[in-house]
C-alpha positions as CSV (number, residue, x, y, z in Angstrom):
1,M,132.9,166.5,225.2
2,A,134.7,163.2,225.7
3,Q,135.2,161.1,222.6
4,L,135.9,157.2,222.6
5,R,139.3,157.7,221.0
6,D,140.4,159.6,224.1
7,F,140.3,156.3,226.0
8,R,142.1,154.1,223.6
9,D,145.3,153.9,225.7
10,S,143.1,153.2,228.9
11,V,140.6,150.7,227.7
12,A,140.8,147.2,225.9
13,V,137.9,145.2,224.7
14,L,138.1,141.5,226.0
15,V,136.1,138.9,224.6
16,S,135.9,136.0,227.0
17,S,135.9,132.5,225.3
18,C,137.5,129.1,224.8
19,D,138.3,126.9,222.1
20,A,135.1,124.9,222.7
21,F,133.0,127.8,221.4
22,F,135.4,128.6,218.3
23,D,132.1,128.4,216.2
24,C,130.9,131.6,217.9
25,W,134.0,133.6,216.7
26,R,132.9,134.1,213.1
27,P,129.3,135.4,213.9
28,F,130.7,137.4,216.9
29,A,133.4,139.2,214.4
30,F,130.6,139.6,211.7
31,F,128.3,141.4,214.0
32,F,131.2,143.4,215.6
33,R,132.5,144.6,212.3
34,K,128.9,145.6,211.2
35,Y,127.8,147.4,214.4
36,W,131.1,148.9,215.4
37,P,133.4,149.2,212.5
38,D,135.4,152.1,213.9
39,C,135.9,150.8,217.4
40,P,139.0,152.6,218.6
41,F,140.3,150.0,221.1
42,Q,142.3,146.8,220.9
43,V,139.9,143.9,220.9
44,F,141.3,140.7,222.5
45,L,139.7,137.3,221.9
46,L,140.6,134.9,224.6
47,V,141.7,131.5,223.3
48,N,143.3,128.2,224.6
49,E,145.3,127.1,221.6
50,L,143.6,127.5,218.5
51,K,145.0,130.2,216.0
52,V,143.0,133.0,214.6
53,Q,143.5,135.3,211.7
54,S,141.4,138.7,211.9
55,Q,141.7,142.3,211.2
56,I,139.7,143.1,214.1
57,L,140.3,140.5,216.9
58,R,143.7,139.9,218.5
59,S,143.9,136.5,220.0
60,L,145.1,136.2,223.6
61,P,146.1,132.5,224.2
62,V,145.9,131.1,227.5
63,G,146.8,127.6,227.1
64,T,145.1,124.6,228.2
65,D,141.5,125.3,229.3
66,R,141.3,125.4,232.9
67,G,137.8,126.9,233.3
68,W,136.2,130.3,232.7
69,A,137.7,132.2,235.8
70,S,141.2,130.5,235.6
71,N,141.4,131.4,231.8
72,L,140.3,135.0,232.5
73,I,143.0,135.5,235.3
74,V,145.6,134.4,232.8
75,A,144.4,136.7,230.2
76,L,144.0,139.8,232.5
77,R,147.5,139.4,233.4
78,Q,148.6,139.8,229.8
79,I,146.6,143.1,229.2
80,Q,148.4,146.3,230.0
81,T,145.4,148.8,229.9
82,P,143.9,149.7,233.4
83,R,140.3,149.2,232.2
84,L,138.6,146.7,230.1
85,L,135.2,146.3,228.4
86,Y,134.1,142.7,228.9
87,F,132.3,140.7,226.4
88,Q,131.4,137.1,225.9
89,D,131.7,135.3,222.7
90,D,128.0,134.9,222.4
91,Y,127.1,138.5,222.8
92,F,126.2,139.5,219.3
93,L,125.9,143.1,218.7
94,D,122.4,143.9,217.3
95,G,122.4,147.5,216.5
96,P,125.0,150.4,216.2
97,V,127.1,151.3,219.1
98,Q,126.2,154.9,220.5
99,H,129.5,156.5,220.5
100,D,128.7,159.8,222.2
101,Q,126.9,158.1,225.1
102,L,129.4,155.3,225.7
103,A,132.2,158.0,225.7
104,A,130.2,160.1,228.3
105,D,129.7,157.0,230.4
106,F,133.4,156.1,230.4
107,A,134.3,159.7,231.2
108,Y,131.9,159.6,234.2
109,A,133.4,156.2,235.4
110,F,136.9,157.5,235.0
111,E,136.1,160.7,236.8
112,H,134.4,159.1,239.7
113,D,136.7,156.1,240.0
114,A,134.1,153.5,239.3
115,D,135.3,149.9,239.8
116,S,132.7,148.5,237.2
117,L,129.8,150.1,235.2
118,C,127.6,147.3,233.8
119,F,125.6,148.3,230.7
120,R,122.9,145.9,231.1
121,A,120.2,146.7,233.7
122,R,118.6,144.0,236.0
123,S,115.0,143.0,235.4
124,D,114.0,144.8,238.5
125,L,115.8,147.6,240.4
126,E,116.5,147.0,244.2
127,P,114.8,149.7,246.5
128,A,118.5,150.8,247.6
129,F,119.6,151.3,243.9
130,Q,121.0,155.1,243.9
131,P,120.3,156.8,240.5
132,I,123.1,159.1,239.4
133,N,121.4,160.1,236.3
134,D,118.7,159.0,234.0
135,R,120.9,156.2,232.6
136,F,122.7,154.4,235.5
137,G,123.3,154.5,239.2
138,I,125.1,152.9,242.2
139,V,124.5,149.2,242.9
140,P,123.8,148.9,246.7
141,P,126.7,147.1,248.8
142,G,124.3,144.2,249.8
143,S,123.2,143.5,246.3
144,D,123.6,140.1,244.8
145,G,123.9,141.6,241.4
146,R,127.2,143.4,241.6
147,T,129.1,141.0,239.6
148,R,127.1,140.1,236.7
149,C,128.9,138.7,233.7
150,Q,127.2,141.3,231.2
151,L,128.8,143.8,229.0
152,T,130.8,145.8,231.8
153,L,133.4,148.3,232.0
154,W,135.9,147.1,234.8
155,K,139.0,148.1,236.4
156,R,141.3,145.4,235.5
157,E,142.6,145.1,238.9
158,A,139.0,145.0,240.5
159,L,137.9,142.3,238.2
160,L,141.2,140.3,239.1
161,A,140.3,140.7,242.8
162,A,136.8,139.6,242.3
163,L,137.7,136.4,240.5
164,R,138.5,133.0,242.1
165,D,140.5,130.2,240.4
166,G,138.4,127.5,239.1
167,E,134.9,129.3,239.4
168,T,132.5,129.3,236.6
169,A,130.9,132.4,235.4
170,W,127.7,131.2,237.3
171,E,129.6,130.7,240.4
172,M,131.2,134.3,240.0
173,E,127.7,135.9,239.6
174,A,126.6,134.0,242.6
175,G,129.4,134.6,244.8
176,G,131.5,137.3,243.6
177,S,129.1,140.1,244.7
178,A,130.3,139.8,248.4
179,R,133.8,140.3,247.4
180,T,133.0,143.7,245.8
181,R,131.0,145.2,248.8
182,D,133.8,148.0,249.2
183,M,134.0,148.6,245.6
184,R,132.2,151.6,243.5
185,V,130.0,149.4,241.4
186,F,127.6,151.1,238.9
187,S,124.9,149.8,236.7
188,Y,122.4,150.8,234.0
189,S,118.8,151.2,235.5
190,K,116.9,150.5,232.2
191,R,117.8,148.0,229.4
192,D,116.1,149.9,226.5
193,D,118.8,152.8,226.5
194,A,122.2,151.0,226.7
195,P,124.8,152.5,224.2
196,V,126.0,148.9,223.2
197,P,123.0,146.9,222.1
198,Y,123.6,143.1,222.0
199,L,121.8,139.8,222.1
200,M,122.6,138.5,225.3
201,S,123.1,134.8,224.7
202,A,123.6,133.2,221.5
203,V,124.3,130.0,223.2
204,V,122.5,128.5,226.1
205,R,123.6,125.2,227.7
206,G,126.0,124.7,224.8
207,L,123.3,125.0,222.2
208,W,122.5,127.8,219.8
209,T,119.4,129.8,220.7
210,R,116.7,130.5,218.0
211,E,117.4,134.2,218.2
212,A,121.1,133.8,217.1
213,I,120.2,131.6,214.2
214,A,117.5,134.1,213.3
215,M,120.0,137.0,213.4
216,C,122.5,135.2,211.2
217,A,119.8,134.2,208.8
218,R,118.6,137.8,208.4
219,E,122.1,138.7,207.3
220,N,122.4,135.7,205.1
221,F,125.4,135.0,207.3
222,E,126.3,131.2,207.5
223,I,127.5,129.7,210.8
224,A,130.3,127.4,209.7
225,P,131.1,124.9,210.8
226,R,127.5,124.1,211.8
227,F,127.8,121.3,214.5
228,R,126.0,122.8,217.4
229,E,122.6,121.8,218.0
230,I,119.6,124.3,218.8
231,Y,118.5,124.7,222.3
232,S,115.3,123.3,223.5
233,P,113.8,123.9,226.9
234,N,112.8,120.1,227.1
235,P,115.1,118.4,229.3
236,L,115.4,115.1,227.4
237,V,115.7,116.9,224.0
238,Q,118.2,119.3,225.4
239,R,120.4,116.4,226.9
240,W,120.3,114.5,223.6
241,R,121.2,117.6,221.6
242,R,124.1,118.5,224.0
243,A,125.5,115.0,223.7
244,R,125.6,115.1,219.7
245,T,127.0,118.6,220.2
246,R,129.9,117.2,222.3
247,S,130.6,114.6,220.0
248,R,130.8,116.7,216.8
249,L,132.8,119.4,218.8
250,S,135.6,116.9,219.3
251,R,135.9,116.0,215.7
252,E,135.7,119.8,214.6
253,L,138.5,120.8,217.0
254,A,140.7,118.1,216.0
255,K,140.4,119.4,212.3
256,R,141.5,122.9,213.3
257,R,144.6,122.3,215.6
258,T,147.0,122.9,212.9
259,Q,145.3,125.8,210.8
260,A,144.3,129.2,211.7
261,I,140.6,130.2,211.6
262,D,139.7,133.0,209.4
263,L,137.2,135.5,211.0
264,P,135.2,138.1,208.9
């Protein structure tokens, strides 16, 4: 039976981020350490210019922020492993990682030369979805969900081929699927049996979600600095809170240009 440590030279964890979301890094690291303390892989945190001190996250500086895809392309060219497990900075682990299941999934993806394996199922399966086992299957070539920016095991070169300079993550999800029609793309078929449980979005539209705030409160974990407002579906309230957040962010970033950020 495969063990996760068998893949430590072939897989790295990449946490996509940028300096504008540096306040996500401490809670991300806290929950990562809590629920995956024995992760055998190098864990890279994509940053622009801020410095980080951490025992579990290794910063991967890409320079001036040029947008999600452009930053990611620079980061991927610095990583040597042929595959990577893609996270985003607001994907907070909320349960223990199932090591045996994740190792078995990695083994299958390697053996069958999968270009990607997404660990979060879509809300509804398409009729052409082809189950491989009781956990995951083959995403049909014509699907518009082949390049979702969820927790995914990617071939590094496949992800590079799907990215386009200047795109946002939303543009990648909308247009990237057509670029992967000839790739072997796998996805989980149900959301309740994934080996890596996580809160999908701690931040929405630049604002903290109430779920993320509640997660931290349950652990008595203080979000610091606390400058980001809480998400509201009301458009007027949301616009006002985002403006306040942007103003505070500029001041907080200026404070941290010359000092490293200590992560849990």
